[in-house]
N, C-alpha and C positions, 0 to 999 in steps of 0.2 A: 677489371682483374681482381681476383679474390685475394684478400690479404690474410695473413696468419697472425692471430693474437698470440705473440710470444709470451706475454705475461701469463696467459691462461695455460699455455703449454708448460711453462716453468712451474706453475702451481701444481698441475697434475703430476709432473715428474717428482716434485718434492714429496707429494702424498704417497706415491708408489715406493719411493725410497724409505719413507718412514714405516710403511706396512711391511716391506721386506725386512727392515731392521728388527721389527717386532717378532716376525716369524723366526728369524735367525737367532734372536735372543732366547725365545721359547725352546727352540730345538737344542741350543747349547745348554740351557738349564737341564733339559731332560736328559741329555747325554751325560752331563756332569753327575746328576743324581744316580743314574743307572750304573755308572762305572764306579763311583765311590761310595754311594750311600746304601746300595741294595734296598731293603725295605725297612731296615731298623731305624735308620736316621734320615729317611726321605723327607719328612716334614721339616726337620732342622736344615737340611741342605737346600730345600726350596726357599726357606726363609732367608738363608744367607745369599742365595742367588738373587732373590728379589731385592735385597739391600744393595747388592752390587749393581744391579740394573738401575735402581733409583739414583745411586751415586753417579753412575755414568751419564744418566739423563740430565742431572743437575750440572755436571761438568760441561756437557755439550751446550746446555742453555747459556751458561756463563761464557763459554767460548764464543758462541754466536753473538751475544750482546757486546763483547769486547770487539769482535770483528766489525759489527755495524758502527761502533763508535770510531773506528779507525778509518772507515770509508769517507772520503771527502764529500761534502755536500755539493750538489750540482746547482742548487738554487739559493739565492740570497734570501735571508729572513730579515724581518724588520730591524732587529738589533744590528745586523750587518749594515743595513742602509743608514741607520742613525749615526754610524761612525764615518760615513763618507765625507760630509761637509766638514772640513777641518781648517785649522789655522786661521788666517786673517781674511775670511771670506764671509759674505752674507748671501743667503739663498733668496732668489727672486724669481717670480714667474713673469715672463714677458709674453704678451699676446700682441701680435702685429699682423697687418695684412701686406702681403708681398705680391707683386705682379706675377701672373701665372706664365712664366717663361723660364727657360733654362738659365742657370747661373745666379739667380737672385738670392737663393739661400746661401750660396758660397760667398757672395759679396757681403751679405749680412754677417756671416761667420767671421769673415776677415776683419770687419769693423770692430766686432766684439773682441776678437783676439788681440787687436791693437791696444785695447783697454785692459787686457789681462783677464777678460771675462771667460770663464770656462763653461761650455754647454754640457750639462749633465744628462739631459733628456729632452726629446722633442716630439711634438705631435703636429700633424698637419691636417687641418680641417678644410675640405673643399668648400668654397663659398661662391656666391654669385659673381662677385667682382674680385677675382684673384683667389689666393689661398691664405687662410688664417693660420699662421704658425704660432704654436704655443711652446715656449722654451722654458725649461727650468735651468737656471744659470747660477753659478757661483761667482759673485761679484767681489773684487777686492774692496776692502772697507774704505780705502781712500778715493774710490770712484763713487761720485754722488749719483742720485737718481736722475738728476738733470743731465749729467754726463752720459749716463747709460741710455737715456732716451735720445740724446743727440747722436750717439753712435748708431742706434737703430735707424734713425732717420737718414743718416748718411749712407747706410747700407740699403736704403730703398724701402724701409718699412713705413707704413702709414697706419693711422688710427691705433697707435701703440698705447698699451696699458702696462704699467709695471706694478706688480702686487707682491708684497712680502710673502715668503713661503717658508716651509720647514721641511725636515727630512721625510715626513710622512708623504709629501708630494712626490718622492722618488718611487713610490709604489706605482707600477704602471696601471693604466686605466682598466685593462682587461682583468688583471688580478684583483683590482678593487671591486669591479663589477661582479665578478664570480663570487667573491667573498660576501658581498652584500646579498646576492641571490641566495647563497647557502643559508645565510642568517634569516632571510625572509622565509625560505622553505621550512626552516626549523621553528618559525614563529617567534624568533628572537628580536624582530624589529618591525616597526610599523611603516606604512607607506611614507609618511612625513619624514621619519628618520632615515629611511632608505634613500630618498631623493636628496636629502641634505648631505648625507655621506658621499653620494655619488657626484653631485654637482655643486655642493656648498650653496644650495638654493632652497627656498621655501616653496611649498605647493599649497595653493588655496583654490577654493571653488568660486571666489569672487575676485574681480580685477583688483590688483593691489594699487596703493596710492602712487601718485606721480613721483618720479625721482629714482625709480628702480628700473632695471632692465627686465623686460617681461617677455615670456614666450607662452604660446597657447598649446595645450595638449588636450586629451579628452579621455574619458572613461569608456569602457566597452559599451555602455548604454548610450553614449553620445553626450553625456553630461560634461561640460567644459571644466578643465582644470587650468590653472595658471602657474607658471614657474616665475619666480622673482628672486633677484639678488642685486646688490648694489653695483657690482662689477665682477668680472667683465661681461660684455654682452654675450648672449647665447649664440652658439653656432648651430647650423642645421644638424651636424653630427651629435651635438649634446642634446638637442631636442629629440632626436631619434632615440638616443639612449634612455632618456627620461620616459618616453612613450613605451618603450619596451619593458622598462622596470615597472611602470604602472600596470601594464597588461599582465605581467607576471604576478604582481601582488594581488590583483583582482582574481586571477585564476586560482591562486592558492587559497584565497578567502572563500571562493565558491566551493572549492573541494572540501 
């Protein structure tokens, strides 16, 4: 089914209205000069008419700017997100593996709620053995990390990792990835910087030393790359995101 680009339609409609306004203004000025100025004062009347038109355009521009300022924003910006975590809470990232069956996430949420933990964001990564759930949570300061891990275990979570977070983690992955891609396209970031910003990981061409979680990706030529970070372990979804980002950066560099 063919769709209509309403933004393009609105754009052309605005242009037509502007052109019509110009013709109307010119016609009005001509009529004004003809009726009042005859030929003796035509130049002066045209000058006055032009000044009136300029003043009207400035007023219209100011009105449009004030109108845009009063329209509520539909999307939160980073300063808005920075104000979300408040009062006596600490932001934490939880990554845990849950059995792939109905009700497991609800059980985990109930255990966390019993500790006063509020879930702010969640991502679910399909994995070979169950689903890896990554939660951004606001934890009351009186709840220790051990208590938090115990609540996750009681809710059915396994292989759980708890990592300190900040408000920047509230930016959803899709928004972060698109922002990084835009910076890469503009030449404002390197491949190493882009991968680090996307996954908080390093990318190397040689296997990293033991003690880090490692995932293998590759260049378009087949040359191996390695992702490394201390924790958490990489999920297949993250490896796929890193590979797509590497492909994009290489395509941009060839262009």
